[in-house]
C-alpha positions as CSV (number, residue, x, y, z in Angstrom):
1,M,0.0,0.0,0.0
2,D,2.8,2.4,0.9
3,V,4.6,1.6,-2.4
4,T,1.4,2.2,-4.4
5,Y,0.8,5.6,-2.6
6,R,4.4,6.7,-3.4
7,L,4.1,5.8,-7.0
8,M,0.8,7.8,-7.3
9,V,2.4,10.8,-5.7
10,L,5.4,10.6,-8.0
11,L,3.2,10.3,-11.1
12,G,1.2,13.3,-10.0
13,A,4.3,15.3,-9.5
14,C,5.5,14.4,-12.9
15,V,2.2,15.5,-14.5
16,L,2.2,18.8,-12.6
17,T,5.8,19.6,-13.6
18,T,5.4,18.7,-17.3
19,P,5.9,21.9,-19.3
20,A,3.0,23.2,-21.3
21,A,3.1,22.7,-25.0
22,E,4.6,25.6,-26.9
23,S,2.2,27.4,-29.1
24,R,3.3,27.8,-32.7
25,L,0.8,30.6,-33.3
26,R,2.1,32.5,-30.2
27,S,5.6,32.1,-31.5
28,A,4.6,33.4,-34.9
29,G,2.9,36.4,-33.1
30,D,6.2,37.1,-31.2
31,E,8.0,37.1,-34.6
32,V,5.5,39.5,-36.1
33,H,5.1,41.9,-33.1
34,G,8.8,41.9,-32.2
35,A,10.6,41.7,-28.9
36,S,9.7,45.2,-27.9
37,T,6.0,44.5,-28.0
38,T,6.4,41.2,-26.1
39,E,8.6,42.9,-23.5
40,T,6.0,45.7,-23.1
41,T,3.2,43.2,-22.6
42,N,5.2,41.4,-20.0
43,A,6.2,44.6,-18.3
44,N,2.5,45.5,-17.8
45,T,2.0,42.5,-15.6
46,Q,4.9,43.4,-13.3
47,V,5.5,46.3,-10.9
48,A,7.8,48.9,-12.4
49,E,11.1,49.5,-10.6
50,P,13.1,52.6,-11.2
51,S,16.5,51.8,-12.6
52,T,19.3,53.7,-14.3
53,A,19.6,50.8,-16.7
54,S,16.2,51.5,-18.1
55,V,17.2,55.1,-18.9
56,S,20.3,54.0,-20.6
57,A,18.4,51.5,-22.7
58,E,16.1,54.0,-24.3
59,P,18.6,55.1,-27.0
60,D,19.2,51.5,-28.0
61,Q,15.4,50.9,-28.3
62,A,15.0,54.0,-30.4
63,Q,17.9,52.9,-32.6
64,G,16.2,49.5,-33.0
65,N,12.9,51.1,-34.0
66,T,14.7,53.3,-36.5
67,A,16.4,50.2,-38.0
68,G,13.1,48.5,-38.3
69,S,11.7,51.5,-40.1
70,D,14.7,51.6,-42.5
71,F,14.3,47.9,-43.2
72,S,10.5,48.3,-44.0
73,A,11.2,51.2,-46.3
74,S,14.0,49.5,-48.2
75,S,11.9,46.3,-48.5
76,G,9.1,48.4,-49.9
77,D,11.3,50.0,-52.5
78,L,12.8,46.7,-53.5
79,L,9.3,45.1,-53.8
80,A,8.0,48.0,-55.9
81,D,11.0,47.9,-58.3
82,S,10.7,44.1,-58.7
83,V,7.0,44.2,-59.4
84,V,7.4,46.9,-62.0
85,G,10.2,45.1,-63.8
86,L,8.4,41.7,-63.7
87,F,5.1,43.2,-65.0
88,G,6.9,44.9,-67.9
89,I,8.8,41.7,-68.9
90,A,5.8,39.4,-68.5
91,R,3.4,41.7,-70.4
92,A,5.9,42.0,-73.3
93,F,5.7,38.2,-73.9
94,S,2.0,37.7,-72.9
95,M,-0.8,36.7,-75.2
96,P,-4.4,37.9,-75.1
97,A,-6.9,36.1,-72.9
98,Y,-10.1,34.6,-74.5
99,Y,-11.1,31.9,-72.0
100,R,-12.8,31.6,-68.7
101,Y,-10.5,29.0,-67.1
102,P,-11.0,26.1,-67.0
103,Y,-14.6,26.1,-68.0
104,D,-14.3,27.1,-71.7
105,Y,-11.2,25.1,-72.2
106,L,-12.4,21.8,-70.8
107,D,-16.1,22.1,-71.8
108,P,-16.3,24.8,-74.5
109,R,-19.7,26.3,-75.2
110,P,-21.1,26.2,-78.8
111,D,-20.7,30.0,-79.1
112,G,-17.3,30.1,-77.4
113,P,-13.9,30.3,-79.1
114,Q,-12.8,27.0,-80.6
115,V,-9.0,26.4,-80.7
116,D,-7.5,23.3,-82.3
117,T,-5.3,22.3,-79.4
118,T,-3.7,19.5,-81.5
119,A,-2.4,22.0,-84.1
120,D,1.0,23.6,-84.1
121,P,1.6,26.5,-81.7
122,D,1.7,28.9,-84.7
123,V,-1.7,27.8,-85.9
124,Q,-3.2,28.1,-82.4
125,A,-1.7,31.7,-82.2
126,A,-3.3,32.5,-85.6
127,Q,-6.7,31.3,-84.4
128,L,-6.4,33.3,-81.2
129,E,-5.7,36.4,-83.3
130,V,-8.9,35.8,-85.3
131,F,-10.8,35.5,-82.0
132,A,-9.3,38.7,-80.8
133,Q,-11.0,40.6,-83.6
134,A,-14.3,38.9,-83.3
135,L,-14.8,38.3,-79.6
136,P,-14.4,40.6,-76.5
137,R,-12.2,39.4,-73.8
138,P,-14.3,38.3,-70.8
139,W,-14.1,39.0,-67.1
140,N,-13.0,35.9,-65.3
141,G,-11.9,34.7,-61.9
142,H,-12.5,32.2,-59.2
143,F,-13.8,31.8,-55.6
144,A,-12.4,29.0,-53.4
145,G,-13.0,27.6,-50.0
146,L,-10.1,25.8,-48.3
147,A,-9.2,23.9,-45.2
148,G,-6.0,22.3,-43.9
149,A,-4.5,20.7,-40.8
150,D,-1.2,19.6,-39.2
151,E,-1.4,17.8,-35.8
152,D,-3.0,20.2,-33.3
153,L,-3.0,23.1,-35.8
154,Y,-5.7,23.5,-38.4
155,W,-7.0,26.3,-40.6
156,Y,-9.8,27.3,-42.9
157,G,-10.6,30.3,-45.2
158,F,-11.3,31.5,-48.6
159,D,-9.5,32.7,-51.7
160,G,-11.1,34.9,-54.4
161,R,-9.9,36.6,-57.6
162,V,-11.4,38.6,-60.4
163,V,-9.5,39.7,-63.6
164,S,-10.7,42.3,-66.1
165,P,-10.5,42.1,-69.9
166,I,-7.3,44.3,-69.8
167,G,-5.5,41.8,-67.6
168,L,-5.8,43.7,-64.3
169,G,-7.7,42.5,-61.3
170,L,-8.0,42.1,-57.6
171,S,-7.5,39.1,-55.3
172,A,-8.2,38.5,-51.6
173,Q,-7.4,35.7,-49.2
174,W,-8.2,35.1,-45.6
175,L,-7.0,32.3,-43.4
176,R,-8.0,31.6,-39.8
177,Y,-5.4,29.4,-37.9
178,I,-6.6,27.6,-34.8
179,E,-4.3,25.7,-32.4
180,D,-5.8,23.4,-29.8
181,L,-3.5,23.0,-26.8
182,D,-4.0,21.1,-23.6
183,N,-5.9,23.8,-21.7
184,E,-6.6,26.5,-24.3
185,T,-7.2,27.4,-27.9
186,V,-5.0,30.0,-29.7
187,R,-6.2,31.8,-32.9
188,A,-4.6,34.0,-35.5
189,D,-5.6,35.4,-38.9
190,L,-3.4,35.9,-42.0
191,S,-5.0,38.0,-44.7
192,D,-4.0,39.7,-48.0
193,I,-5.6,42.0,-50.6
194,S,-3.6,42.4,-53.8
195,L,-3.6,43.9,-57.2
196,V,-3.4,41.2,-59.9
197,W,-1.7,41.3,-63.3
198,R,-2.5,38.4,-65.6
199,A,0.8,38.0,-67.4
200,F,-0.1,34.8,-69.4
201,E,-3.4,33.2,-70.3
202,L,-3.3,30.3,-72.7
203,P,-5.6,27.4,-73.5
204,Y,-3.6,25.2,-71.1
205,G,-3.1,27.6,-68.1
206,T,-2.7,31.0,-66.6
207,F,0.1,32.9,-64.8
208,D,-0.6,35.8,-62.5
209,A,1.6,38.2,-60.6
210,T,0.2,39.9,-57.5
211,V,1.3,42.7,-55.1
212,G,-0.5,44.2,-52.2
213,W,-1.3,44.4,-48.5
214,L,-0.5,41.6,-46.0
215,G,-2.0,41.5,-42.5
216,F,-1.6,39.5,-39.3
217,H,-4.0,39.5,-36.4
218,D,-3.9,37.7,-33.0
219,E,-4.7,38.2,-29.3
220,I,-2.0,40.9,-29.0
221,G,-3.1,43.0,-32.0
222,T,-2.8,43.7,-35.7
223,E,0.3,44.2,-37.8
224,N,0.4,45.4,-41.5
225,G,2.8,44.7,-44.3
226,A,3.2,44.0,-48.0
227,Q,3.7,41.0,-50.2
228,F,4.5,40.0,-53.8
229,G,3.3,36.7,-55.2
230,L,3.1,34.5,-58.3
231,D,0.3,32.1,-59.2
232,L,0.3,29.4,-61.8
233,V,-2.6,27.2,-63.0
234,V,-1.9,24.4,-65.5
235,L,-4.5,22.3,-67.3
236,P,-2.4,19.5,-68.9
237,M,-5.3,17.3,-70.0
238,R,-8.9,16.7,-69.2
239,P,-9.9,16.8,-66.4
240,L,-6.6,17.3,-64.5
241,V,-5.6,20.6,-63.0
242,V,-2.5,21.7,-61.1
243,Q,-2.2,24.8,-59.0
244,A,0.9,26.4,-57.6
245,S,1.4,29.6,-55.8
246,S,4.1,31.4,-53.9
247,S,4.5,34.8,-52.1
248,W,7.2,36.7,-50.3
249,G,6.6,39.6,-48.0
250,A,6.9,41.1,-44.5
251,V,4.4,41.9,-41.8
252,G,5.4,43.7,-38.6
253,D,8.9,42.6,-37.7
254,A,8.8,39.3,-39.5
255,T,9.3,38.0,-43.0
256,V,6.5,35.8,-44.5
257,Q,7.0,33.1,-47.1
258,R,4.1,31.1,-48.4
259,Y,3.9,28.3,-50.9
260,H,1.1,26.0,-52.1
261,L,1.0,23.1,-54.5
262,G,-2.1,21.1,-55.3
263,A,-3.5,18.8,-57.9
264,G,-7.0,17.5,-58.7
265,A,-9.8,17.3,-61.2
266,T,-12.3,19.7,-62.8
267,W,-15.9,19.3,-63.7
268,R,-17.4,22.1,-65.7
269,N,-16.7,25.2,-63.7
270,L,-15.8,23.4,-60.4
271,S,-12.4,22.0,-59.4
272,A,-11.3,20.0,-56.3
273,T,-7.7,19.7,-55.4
274,A,-5.6,18.2,-52.6
275,G,-2.1,19.6,-51.8
276,Y,0.3,21.0,-49.3
277,R,0.7,24.5,-47.9
278,W,3.9,25.9,-46.5
279,T,3.8,29.1,-44.4
280,D,6.9,30.4,-42.7
281,I,6.5,33.4,-40.4
282,G,10.0,34.3,-39.3
283,D,11.4,31.1,-37.9
284,V,8.0,29.5,-37.3
285,D,6.5,26.9,-39.7
286,L,2.8,26.6,-40.1
287,D,2.7,23.8,-42.7
288,G,0.2,21.1,-43.5
289,F,-2.0,19.3,-46.0
290,E,-4.9,21.2,-47.5
291,L,-8.1,20.6,-49.5
292,Q,-9.5,23.2,-51.8
293,I,-12.8,23.5,-53.8
294,R,-12.7,26.2,-56.4
295,F,-15.6,27.7,-58.4
296,W,-14.5,29.3,-61.7
297,Y,-16.5,32.0,-63.5
């Protein structure tokens, strides 16, 4: 009896002393908000004690804030220059758009443009030139719902895009990340709104470049930033579809890199894909498998 009691006490002590699971979303928030915000939040829970060290640390903190501002400004200039250069090069080699992807390509309407996809590329280009004189370029885009998971982390959200006949458009994406820990649930949002430039649109795929606002929101607050992205859709053969996207940017004090690769099938103006999403916020990885259902219009 005495041995059993001691074992129970020892087991209880081990459970009580087991450290709480580290939250990936809180770590991502620390990367975004920076050390200064985290220290300020922690300082609010403690009694302030006058110290000469705090006075001497103010110039260093101001210098750090200035360095952060300089980094954001230089990143913004580099981002703008890169986008302008890429848009100019891509548009110089682009072809006109005549399809609502992938609906018209995979299931063309009787009154829609008919391209002989088995002909030589020069013949297809000549056919497209004929369509350019006879048919207006349509508005097109997509709206998608998506969901993914990785162990105790999961997310859901939407992705939407509309592109005008001149190749310019808008896109928006919102993702809600939820992390279930032992005794609490942590949430964070990652959103973006971007200007779209359709650089290439051919019967077998599209290629878009985007630039715009990037935002991060959690229990501490909201941080703003900017991003630049590339999106590729390939339709190799009926009914297969492959989607790939990537973006690079910064929000708050953290760099953000996002990649997505998925493959699936289309049916008329619907597609369903399964893939993997990589999201790196500073040194924190929010990766996992993802399912996506997309409506094309």
